[in-house]
mmCIF file of the C-alpha atoms, coordinates in Angstrom:
data_MODEL
# 
_entry.id   MODEL 
# 
loop_
_atom_site.group_PDB 
_atom_site.id 
_atom_site.type_symbol 
_atom_site.label_atom_id 
_atom_site.label_alt_id 
_atom_site.label_comp_id 
_atom_site.label_asym_id 
_atom_site.label_entity_id 
_atom_site.label_seq_id 
_atom_site.pdbx_PDB_ins_code 
_atom_site.Cartn_x 
_atom_site.Cartn_y 
_atom_site.Cartn_z 
_atom_site.occupancy 
_atom_site.B_iso_or_equiv 
_atom_site.pdbx_formal_charge 
_atom_site.auth_seq_id 
_atom_site.auth_comp_id 
_atom_site.auth_asym_id 
_atom_site.auth_atom_id 
_atom_site.pdbx_PDB_model_num 
ATOM 1   C CA . MET A 1 1   ? 90.835 229.984 156.037 1.00 0.00 ? 1   MET A CA 1 
ATOM 2   C CA . ARG A 1 2   ? 88.265 229.796 158.892 1.00 0.00 ? 2   ARG A CA 1 
ATOM 3   C CA . GLY A 1 3   ? 86.263 231.867 155.773 1.00 0.00 ? 3   GLY A CA 1 
ATOM 4   C CA . ILE A 1 4   ? 86.538 229.119 154.006 1.00 0.00 ? 4   ILE A CA 1 
ATOM 5   C CA . ALA A 1 5   ? 86.113 226.392 156.423 1.00 0.00 ? 5   ALA A CA 1 
ATOM 6   C CA . LEU A 1 6   ? 83.054 227.775 157.464 1.00 0.00 ? 6   LEU A CA 1 
ATOM 7   C CA . ALA A 1 7   ? 82.073 228.027 153.723 1.00 0.00 ? 7   ALA A CA 1 
ATOM 8   C CA . LEU A 1 8   ? 83.240 224.706 153.547 1.00 0.00 ? 8   LEU A CA 1 
ATOM 9   C CA . ILE A 1 9   ? 80.799 223.473 156.405 1.00 0.00 ? 9   ILE A CA 1 
ATOM 10  C CA . ALA A 1 10  ? 77.914 226.093 155.781 1.00 0.00 ? 10  ALA A CA 1 
ATOM 11  C CA . ALA A 1 11  ? 77.839 224.371 151.763 1.00 0.00 ? 11  ALA A CA 1 
ATOM 12  C CA . THR A 1 12  ? 77.565 221.069 153.180 1.00 0.00 ? 12  THR A CA 1 
ATOM 13  C CA . LEU A 1 13  ? 73.785 221.119 153.950 1.00 0.00 ? 13  LEU A CA 1 
ATOM 14  C CA . VAL A 1 14  ? 72.751 220.251 150.938 1.00 0.00 ? 14  VAL A CA 1 
ATOM 15  C CA . ALA A 1 15  ? 72.030 216.956 151.814 1.00 0.00 ? 15  ALA A CA 1 
ATOM 16  C CA . GLY A 1 16  ? 72.411 217.153 155.440 1.00 0.00 ? 16  GLY A CA 1 
ATOM 17  C CA . CYS A 1 17  ? 68.356 217.137 156.885 1.00 0.00 ? 17  CYS A CA 1 
ATOM 18  C CA . ALA A 1 18  ? 68.157 214.328 158.254 1.00 0.00 ? 18  ALA A CA 1 
ATOM 19  C CA . THR A 1 19  ? 64.484 215.286 159.554 1.00 0.00 ? 19  THR A CA 1 
ATOM 20  C CA . ALA A 1 20  ? 62.032 217.455 157.273 1.00 0.00 ? 20  ALA A CA 1 
ATOM 21  C CA . PRO A 1 21  ? 63.642 218.716 153.950 1.00 0.00 ? 21  PRO A CA 1 
ATOM 22  C CA . PRO A 1 22  ? 65.421 222.442 153.786 1.00 0.00 ? 22  PRO A CA 1 
ATOM 23  C CA . GLU A 1 23  ? 62.631 225.134 152.953 1.00 0.00 ? 23  GLU A CA 1 
ATOM 24  C CA . ALA A 1 24  ? 63.642 227.710 150.065 1.00 0.00 ? 24  ALA A CA 1 
ATOM 25  C CA . GLN A 1 25  ? 62.655 230.493 149.761 1.00 0.00 ? 25  GLN A CA 1 
ATOM 26  C CA . SER A 1 26  ? 63.138 233.859 147.111 1.00 0.00 ? 26  SER A CA 1 
ATOM 27  C CA . ASN A 1 27  ? 62.828 237.169 146.381 1.00 0.00 ? 27  ASN A CA 1 
ATOM 28  C CA . ARG A 1 28  ? 62.214 239.043 142.984 1.00 0.00 ? 28  ARG A CA 1 
ATOM 29  C CA . ASP A 1 29  ? 62.648 242.496 141.340 1.00 0.00 ? 29  ASP A CA 1 
ATOM 30  C CA . PRO A 1 30  ? 59.010 243.289 139.883 1.00 0.00 ? 30  PRO A CA 1 
ATOM 31  C CA . ALA A 1 31  ? 59.821 245.344 137.610 1.00 0.00 ? 31  ALA A CA 1 
ATOM 32  C CA . ALA A 1 32  ? 62.826 242.881 136.497 1.00 0.00 ? 32  ALA A CA 1 
ATOM 33  C CA . ASN A 1 33  ? 61.617 241.693 133.004 1.00 0.00 ? 33  ASN A CA 1 
ATOM 34  C CA . PHE A 1 34  ? 62.821 238.212 132.240 1.00 0.00 ? 34  PHE A CA 1 
ATOM 35  C CA . ALA A 1 35  ? 61.528 237.715 129.120 1.00 0.00 ? 35  ALA A CA 1 
ATOM 36  C CA . ALA A 1 36  ? 64.785 240.389 128.419 1.00 0.00 ? 36  ALA A CA 1 
ATOM 37  C CA . TYR A 1 37  ? 66.673 238.223 129.262 1.00 0.00 ? 37  TYR A CA 1 
ATOM 38  C CA . SER A 1 38  ? 68.832 234.993 127.635 1.00 0.00 ? 38  SER A CA 1 
ATOM 39  C CA . THR A 1 39  ? 72.277 234.886 128.947 1.00 0.00 ? 39  THR A CA 1 
ATOM 40  C CA . PHE A 1 40  ? 74.535 234.645 131.821 1.00 0.00 ? 40  PHE A CA 1 
ATOM 41  C CA . GLY A 1 41  ? 77.641 234.724 133.264 1.00 0.00 ? 41  GLY A CA 1 
ATOM 42  C CA . TRP A 1 42  ? 79.585 234.494 136.834 1.00 0.00 ? 42  TRP A CA 1 
ATOM 43  C CA . GLY A 1 43  ? 80.210 237.461 138.963 1.00 0.00 ? 43  GLY A CA 1 
ATOM 44  C CA . PRO A 1 44  ? 82.635 236.636 141.795 1.00 0.00 ? 44  PRO A CA 1 
ATOM 45  C CA . ALA A 1 45  ? 82.044 234.432 144.841 1.00 0.00 ? 45  ALA A CA 1 
ATOM 46  C CA . PRO A 1 46  ? 82.236 236.635 147.787 1.00 0.00 ? 46  PRO A CA 1 
ATOM 47  C CA . ASP A 1 47  ? 85.245 235.393 150.026 1.00 0.00 ? 47  ASP A CA 1 
ATOM 48  C CA . VAL A 1 48  ? 85.558 232.564 148.251 1.00 0.00 ? 48  VAL A CA 1 
ATOM 49  C CA . SER A 1 49  ? 89.117 232.269 146.439 1.00 0.00 ? 49  SER A CA 1 
ATOM 50  C CA . GLY A 1 50  ? 89.263 228.722 144.958 1.00 0.00 ? 50  GLY A CA 1 
ATOM 51  C CA . ALA A 1 51  ? 92.779 228.548 146.342 1.00 0.00 ? 51  ALA A CA 1 
ATOM 52  C CA . GLU A 1 52  ? 92.344 225.110 148.118 1.00 0.00 ? 52  GLU A CA 1 
ATOM 53  C CA . PRO A 1 53  ? 91.653 221.497 146.377 1.00 0.00 ? 53  PRO A CA 1 
ATOM 54  C CA . PRO A 1 54  ? 88.264 221.145 148.697 1.00 0.00 ? 54  PRO A CA 1 
ATOM 55  C CA . LEU A 1 55  ? 86.875 224.734 148.933 1.00 0.00 ? 55  LEU A CA 1 
ATOM 56  C CA . ARG A 1 56  ? 87.713 223.956 144.746 1.00 0.00 ? 56  ARG A CA 1 
ATOM 57  C CA . LEU A 1 57  ? 85.751 220.892 144.008 1.00 0.00 ? 57  LEU A CA 1 
ATOM 58  C CA . LEU A 1 58  ? 82.362 222.229 146.358 1.00 0.00 ? 58  LEU A CA 1 
ATOM 59  C CA . ASP A 1 59  ? 82.840 225.499 144.271 1.00 0.00 ? 59  ASP A CA 1 
ATOM 60  C CA . GLN A 1 60  ? 82.807 223.260 140.779 1.00 0.00 ? 60  GLN A CA 1 
ATOM 61  C CA . ASN A 1 61  ? 79.818 221.614 142.435 1.00 0.00 ? 61  ASN A CA 1 
ATOM 62  C CA . ILE A 1 62  ? 78.180 224.390 143.019 1.00 0.00 ? 62  ILE A CA 1 
ATOM 63  C CA . ARG A 1 63  ? 78.492 226.693 139.776 1.00 0.00 ? 63  ARG A CA 1 
ATOM 64  C CA . ALA A 1 64  ? 77.837 223.037 137.514 1.00 0.00 ? 64  ALA A CA 1 
ATOM 65  C CA . ALA A 1 65  ? 74.392 223.035 139.721 1.00 0.00 ? 65  ALA A CA 1 
ATOM 66  C CA . ILE A 1 66  ? 73.966 225.892 138.594 1.00 0.00 ? 66  ILE A CA 1 
ATOM 67  C CA . VAL A 1 67  ? 74.534 225.907 135.247 1.00 0.00 ? 67  VAL A CA 1 
ATOM 68  C CA . GLU A 1 68  ? 72.170 223.057 135.115 1.00 0.00 ? 68  GLU A CA 1 
ATOM 69  C CA . GLU A 1 69  ? 69.528 224.557 135.980 1.00 0.00 ? 69  GLU A CA 1 
ATOM 70  C CA . MET A 1 70  ? 69.944 227.957 134.133 1.00 0.00 ? 70  MET A CA 1 
ATOM 71  C CA . ARG A 1 71  ? 70.234 225.734 130.967 1.00 0.00 ? 71  ARG A CA 1 
ATOM 72  C CA . ARG A 1 72  ? 66.562 223.798 131.812 1.00 0.00 ? 72  ARG A CA 1 
ATOM 73  C CA . ARG A 1 73  ? 65.462 227.339 132.113 1.00 0.00 ? 73  ARG A CA 1 
ATOM 74  C CA . GLY A 1 74  ? 65.976 228.392 129.401 1.00 0.00 ? 74  GLY A CA 1 
ATOM 75  C CA . TYR A 1 75  ? 69.261 230.509 129.401 1.00 0.00 ? 75  TYR A CA 1 
ATOM 76  C CA . VAL A 1 76  ? 72.375 230.397 127.851 1.00 0.00 ? 76  VAL A CA 1 
ATOM 77  C CA . GLU A 1 77  ? 75.759 230.696 129.487 1.00 0.00 ? 77  GLU A CA 1 
ATOM 78  C CA . THR A 1 78  ? 78.181 233.370 128.219 1.00 0.00 ? 78  THR A CA 1 
ATOM 79  C CA . THR A 1 79  ? 82.444 233.434 128.651 1.00 0.00 ? 79  THR A CA 1 
ATOM 80  C CA . THR A 1 80  ? 82.540 236.128 126.049 1.00 0.00 ? 80  THR A CA 1 
ATOM 81  C CA . GLY A 1 81  ? 80.908 240.129 126.208 1.00 0.00 ? 81  GLY A CA 1 
ATOM 82  C CA . GLU A 1 82  ? 79.020 241.139 128.873 1.00 0.00 ? 82  GLU A CA 1 
ATOM 83  C CA . PRO A 1 83  ? 75.668 238.317 130.301 1.00 0.00 ? 83  PRO A CA 1 
ATOM 84  C CA . ASP A 1 84  ? 72.434 239.447 130.450 1.00 0.00 ? 84  ASP A CA 1 
ATOM 85  C CA . LEU A 1 85  ? 72.152 238.159 133.943 1.00 0.00 ? 85  LEU A CA 1 
ATOM 86  C CA . ARG A 1 86  ? 75.539 237.739 136.573 1.00 0.00 ? 86  ARG A CA 1 
ATOM 87  C CA . ILE A 1 87  ? 74.858 234.750 138.823 1.00 0.00 ? 87  ILE A CA 1 
ATOM 88  C CA . VAL A 1 88  ? 76.929 235.100 142.021 1.00 0.00 ? 88  VAL A CA 1 
ATOM 89  C CA . TYR A 1 89  ? 76.170 232.686 145.284 1.00 0.00 ? 89  TYR A CA 1 
ATOM 90  C CA . GLU A 1 90  ? 77.662 232.876 148.885 1.00 0.00 ? 90  GLU A CA 1 
ATOM 91  C CA . THR A 1 91  ? 77.198 230.165 152.052 1.00 0.00 ? 91  THR A CA 1 
ATOM 92  C CA . LYS A 1 92  ? 76.862 230.559 155.743 1.00 0.00 ? 92  LYS A CA 1 
ATOM 93  C CA . SER A 1 93  ? 76.622 228.948 158.412 1.00 0.00 ? 93  SER A CA 1 
ATOM 94  C CA . ALA A 1 94  ? 75.597 229.375 162.064 1.00 0.00 ? 94  ALA A CA 1 
ATOM 95  C CA . GLU A 1 95  ? 75.806 227.356 165.574 1.00 0.00 ? 95  GLU A CA 1 
ATOM 96  C CA . LYS A 1 96  ? 71.892 226.464 166.745 1.00 0.00 ? 96  LYS A CA 1 
ATOM 97  C CA . VAL A 1 97  ? 70.685 224.504 169.489 1.00 0.00 ? 97  VAL A CA 1 
ATOM 98  C CA . GLU A 1 98  ? 67.426 222.600 169.502 1.00 0.00 ? 98  GLU A CA 1 
ATOM 99  C CA . SER A 1 99  ? 66.318 222.058 173.100 1.00 0.00 ? 99  SER A CA 1 
ATOM 100 C CA . ASN A 1 100 ? 63.932 219.843 173.748 1.00 0.00 ? 100 ASN A CA 1 
ATOM 101 C CA . PRO A 1 101 ? 61.245 220.329 176.769 1.00 0.00 ? 101 PRO A CA 1 
ATOM 102 C CA . VAL A 1 102 ? 60.736 217.601 179.634 1.00 0.00 ? 102 VAL A CA 1 
ATOM 103 C CA . ARG A 1 103 ? 58.616 214.726 178.096 1.00 0.00 ? 103 ARG A CA 1 
ATOM 104 C CA . VAL A 1 104 ? 56.124 212.720 180.332 1.00 0.00 ? 104 VAL A CA 1 
ATOM 105 C CA . GLY A 1 105 ? 54.144 209.856 179.385 1.00 0.00 ? 105 GLY A CA 1 
ATOM 106 C CA . ILE A 1 106 ? 51.414 207.732 181.015 1.00 0.00 ? 106 ILE A CA 1 
ATOM 107 C CA . GLY A 1 107 ? 50.598 204.395 179.754 1.00 0.00 ? 107 GLY A CA 1 
ATOM 108 C CA . VAL A 1 108 ? 47.585 201.871 181.216 1.00 0.00 ? 108 VAL A CA 1 
ATOM 109 C CA . GLY A 1 109 ? 46.871 198.268 179.815 1.00 0.00 ? 109 GLY A CA 1 
ATOM 110 C CA . SER A 1 110 ? 45.622 194.447 180.720 1.00 0.00 ? 110 SER A CA 1 
ATOM 111 C CA . TRP A 1 111 ? 46.105 191.827 180.280 1.00 0.00 ? 111 TRP A CA 1 
ATOM 112 C CA . GLY A 1 112 ? 43.283 188.556 181.151 1.00 0.00 ? 112 GLY A CA 1 
ATOM 113 C CA . GLY A 1 113 ? 43.080 190.112 185.274 1.00 0.00 ? 113 GLY A CA 1 
ATOM 114 C CA . ASN A 1 114 ? 45.732 191.702 185.434 1.00 0.00 ? 114 ASN A CA 1 
ATOM 115 C CA . VAL A 1 115 ? 45.803 195.171 184.722 1.00 0.00 ? 115 VAL A CA 1 
ATOM 116 C CA . GLY A 1 116 ? 48.970 197.257 184.604 1.00 0.00 ? 116 GLY A CA 1 
ATOM 117 C CA . GLY A 1 117 ? 50.137 201.564 184.542 1.00 0.00 ? 117 GLY A CA 1 
ATOM 118 C CA . SER A 1 118 ? 53.359 202.999 183.804 1.00 0.00 ? 118 SER A CA 1 
ATOM 119 C CA . VAL A 1 119 ? 54.814 206.218 184.081 1.00 0.00 ? 119 VAL A CA 1 
ATOM 120 C CA . ASN A 1 120 ? 58.016 207.736 182.128 1.00 0.00 ? 120 ASN A CA 1 
ATOM 121 C CA . VAL A 1 121 ? 59.323 210.769 182.030 1.00 0.00 ? 121 VAL A CA 1 
ATOM 122 C CA . GLY A 1 122 ? 62.162 212.289 180.330 1.00 0.00 ? 122 GLY A CA 1 
ATOM 123 C CA . SER A 1 123 ? 64.854 214.836 181.237 1.00 0.00 ? 123 SER A CA 1 
ATOM 124 C CA . PRO A 1 124 ? 65.337 218.052 179.385 1.00 0.00 ? 124 PRO A CA 1 
ATOM 125 C CA . SER A 1 125 ? 68.082 218.529 176.469 1.00 0.00 ? 125 SER A CA 1 
ATOM 126 C CA . LEU A 1 126 ? 69.530 220.852 174.547 1.00 0.00 ? 126 LEU A CA 1 
ATOM 127 C CA . ARG A 1 127 ? 70.912 219.648 171.006 1.00 0.00 ? 127 ARG A CA 1 
ATOM 128 C CA . HIS A 1 128 ? 73.876 221.658 169.415 1.00 0.00 ? 128 HIS A CA 1 
ATOM 129 C CA . TYR A 1 129 ? 73.831 221.524 165.569 1.00 0.00 ? 129 TYR A CA 1 
ATOM 130 C CA . ARG A 1 130 ? 75.320 223.604 162.737 1.00 0.00 ? 130 ARG A CA 1 
ATOM 131 C CA . GLU A 1 131 ? 73.443 225.448 160.204 1.00 0.00 ? 131 GLU A CA 1 
ATOM 132 C CA . GLY A 1 132 ? 74.198 226.517 157.185 1.00 0.00 ? 132 GLY A CA 1 
ATOM 133 C CA . THR A 1 133 ? 72.319 228.456 154.042 1.00 0.00 ? 133 THR A CA 1 
ATOM 134 C CA . LEU A 1 134 ? 72.916 228.995 150.036 1.00 0.00 ? 134 LEU A CA 1 
ATOM 135 C CA . VAL A 1 135 ? 72.256 231.672 148.658 1.00 0.00 ? 135 VAL A CA 1 
ATOM 136 C CA . ILE A 1 136 ? 72.060 232.493 144.626 1.00 0.00 ? 136 ILE A CA 1 
ATOM 137 C CA . HIS A 1 137 ? 71.992 236.074 143.002 1.00 0.00 ? 137 HIS A CA 1 
ATOM 138 C CA . ALA A 1 138 ? 71.265 236.957 139.812 1.00 0.00 ? 138 ALA A CA 1 
ATOM 139 C CA . ILE A 1 139 ? 72.408 240.540 138.792 1.00 0.00 ? 139 ILE A CA 1 
ATOM 140 C CA . ASP A 1 140 ? 71.277 242.245 136.483 1.00 0.00 ? 140 ASP A CA 1 
ATOM 141 C CA . THR A 1 141 ? 74.391 243.351 134.422 1.00 0.00 ? 141 THR A CA 1 
ATOM 142 C CA . ARG A 1 142 ? 73.023 246.675 132.550 1.00 0.00 ? 142 ARG A CA 1 
ATOM 143 C CA . ARG A 1 143 ? 71.768 247.774 135.389 1.00 0.00 ? 143 ARG A CA 1 
ATOM 144 C CA . ASN A 1 144 ? 73.803 246.271 137.681 1.00 0.00 ? 144 ASN A CA 1 
ATOM 145 C CA . ALA A 1 145 ? 70.689 245.455 140.206 1.00 0.00 ? 145 ALA A CA 1 
ATOM 146 C CA . GLU A 1 146 ? 70.364 242.375 142.093 1.00 0.00 ? 146 GLU A CA 1 
ATOM 147 C CA . VAL A 1 147 ? 66.827 241.050 140.365 1.00 0.00 ? 147 VAL A CA 1 
ATOM 148 C CA . TRP A 1 148 ? 66.766 237.529 142.145 1.00 0.00 ? 148 TRP A CA 1 
ATOM 149 C CA . GLU A 1 149 ? 67.959 235.974 144.832 1.00 0.00 ? 149 GLU A CA 1 
ATOM 150 C CA . GLY A 1 150 ? 67.094 231.670 146.402 1.00 0.00 ? 150 GLY A CA 1 
ATOM 151 C CA . ARG A 1 151 ? 68.089 230.776 149.089 1.00 0.00 ? 151 ARG A CA 1 
ATOM 152 C CA . ILE A 1 152 ? 67.985 228.062 151.603 1.00 0.00 ? 152 ILE A CA 1 
ATOM 153 C CA . SER A 1 153 ? 69.017 227.085 155.002 1.00 0.00 ? 153 SER A CA 1 
ATOM 154 C CA . GLY A 1 154 ? 68.842 223.283 156.596 1.00 0.00 ? 154 GLY A CA 1 
ATOM 155 C CA . ARG A 1 155 ? 71.200 221.210 159.348 1.00 0.00 ? 155 ARG A CA 1 
ATOM 156 C CA . ILE A 1 156 ? 74.528 220.530 158.382 1.00 0.00 ? 156 ILE A CA 1 
ATOM 157 C CA . SER A 1 157 ? 75.523 216.562 158.152 1.00 0.00 ? 157 SER A CA 1 
ATOM 158 C CA . LYS A 1 158 ? 78.587 214.678 156.461 1.00 0.00 ? 158 LYS A CA 1 
ATOM 159 C CA . GLY A 1 159 ? 79.192 213.349 153.435 1.00 0.00 ? 159 GLY A CA 1 
ATOM 160 C CA . SER A 1 160 ? 76.511 216.672 151.941 1.00 0.00 ? 160 SER A CA 1 
ATOM 161 C CA . THR A 1 161 ? 79.257 217.743 149.057 1.00 0.00 ? 161 THR A CA 1 
ATOM 162 C CA . ASP A 1 162 ? 79.116 215.872 146.627 1.00 0.00 ? 162 ASP A CA 1 
ATOM 163 C CA . ALA A 1 163 ? 77.923 216.729 143.083 1.00 0.00 ? 163 ALA A CA 1 
ATOM 164 C CA . ALA A 1 164 ? 74.238 214.507 143.865 1.00 0.00 ? 164 ALA A CA 1 
ATOM 165 C CA . ALA A 1 165 ? 73.856 216.770 146.397 1.00 0.00 ? 165 ALA A CA 1 
ATOM 166 C CA . VAL A 1 166 ? 75.076 220.722 145.777 1.00 0.00 ? 166 VAL A CA 1 
ATOM 167 C CA . SER A 1 167 ? 72.244 220.066 142.712 1.00 0.00 ? 167 SER A CA 1 
ATOM 168 C CA . THR A 1 168 ? 69.340 218.712 144.810 1.00 0.00 ? 168 THR A CA 1 
ATOM 169 C CA . ALA A 1 169 ? 69.798 221.587 146.957 1.00 0.00 ? 169 ALA A CA 1 
ATOM 170 C CA . VAL A 1 170 ? 70.517 224.013 144.242 1.00 0.00 ? 170 VAL A CA 1 
ATOM 171 C CA . ARG A 1 171 ? 67.268 222.557 141.899 1.00 0.00 ? 171 ARG A CA 1 
ATOM 172 C CA . ALA A 1 172 ? 65.330 223.645 145.550 1.00 0.00 ? 172 ALA A CA 1 
ATOM 173 C CA . ALA A 1 173 ? 66.769 227.280 146.058 1.00 0.00 ? 173 ALA A CA 1 
ATOM 174 C CA . MET A 1 174 ? 65.965 228.068 142.923 1.00 0.00 ? 174 MET A CA 1 
ATOM 175 C CA . LYS A 1 175 ? 62.460 226.814 142.535 1.00 0.00 ? 175 LYS A CA 1 
ATOM 176 C CA . ASP A 1 176 ? 61.057 229.738 141.599 1.00 0.00 ? 176 ASP A CA 1 
ATOM 177 C CA . PHE A 1 177 ? 63.663 231.363 139.248 1.00 0.00 ? 177 PHE A CA 1 
ATOM 178 C CA . PRO A 1 178 ? 61.387 232.707 136.411 1.00 0.00 ? 178 PRO A CA 1 
ATOM 179 C CA . VAL A 1 179 ? 62.099 230.141 132.834 1.00 0.00 ? 179 VAL A CA 1 
ATOM 180 C CA . ARG A 1 180 ? 63.887 231.911 129.689 1.00 0.00 ? 180 ARG A CA 1 
ATOM 181 C CA . GLY A 1 181 ? 60.931 234.154 127.987 1.00 0.00 ? 181 GLY A CA 1 
ATOM 182 C CA . SER A 1 182 ? 58.356 233.953 130.521 1.00 0.00 ? 182 SER A CA 1 
ATOM 183 C CA . ASP A 1 183 ? 57.861 237.666 132.517 1.00 0.00 ? 183 ASP A CA 1 
ATOM 184 C CA . ARG A 1 184 ? 55.474 235.962 135.406 1.00 0.00 ? 184 ARG A CA 1 
ATOM 185 C CA . GLY A 1 185 ? 58.144 234.147 136.432 1.00 0.00 ? 185 GLY A CA 1 
# 
């Protein structure tokens, strides 16, 4: 149950960045010939049973967003036979601490013949937050080798598991996924 809750929390990162947008990263097997891949299917998601309704909905949103991105890049989803690529995703979350140091502000001004100044000192503070990560793996089924991995991390906020937010995160995580027929990616 704890693992499912963490997965749900981690996946809420997708639209949860109140400050800067999350930074996506990807890795690719340089020996992989993406021009040879045309179909994709699903591998089992690690530690995700899909048995509980909230997770099932989140799982549906993540899968739908990945399917949309794969189709946009020219790949066809197959449920029969062995696909060229097997897609697996995982979510993680971690407690983070943000430190704000002491801040000092000095101001001087005048109005008419009057001159004034002020000094303001802000105290240091610590802020705890959860950071979530979505990792998407593409595995060459013939070689049983991972050929691409994309990830995105960011702060988790409330209400960010909806389909539009998930789609935005998946699009960012998969921005470097090779277009079908392109060997360069």
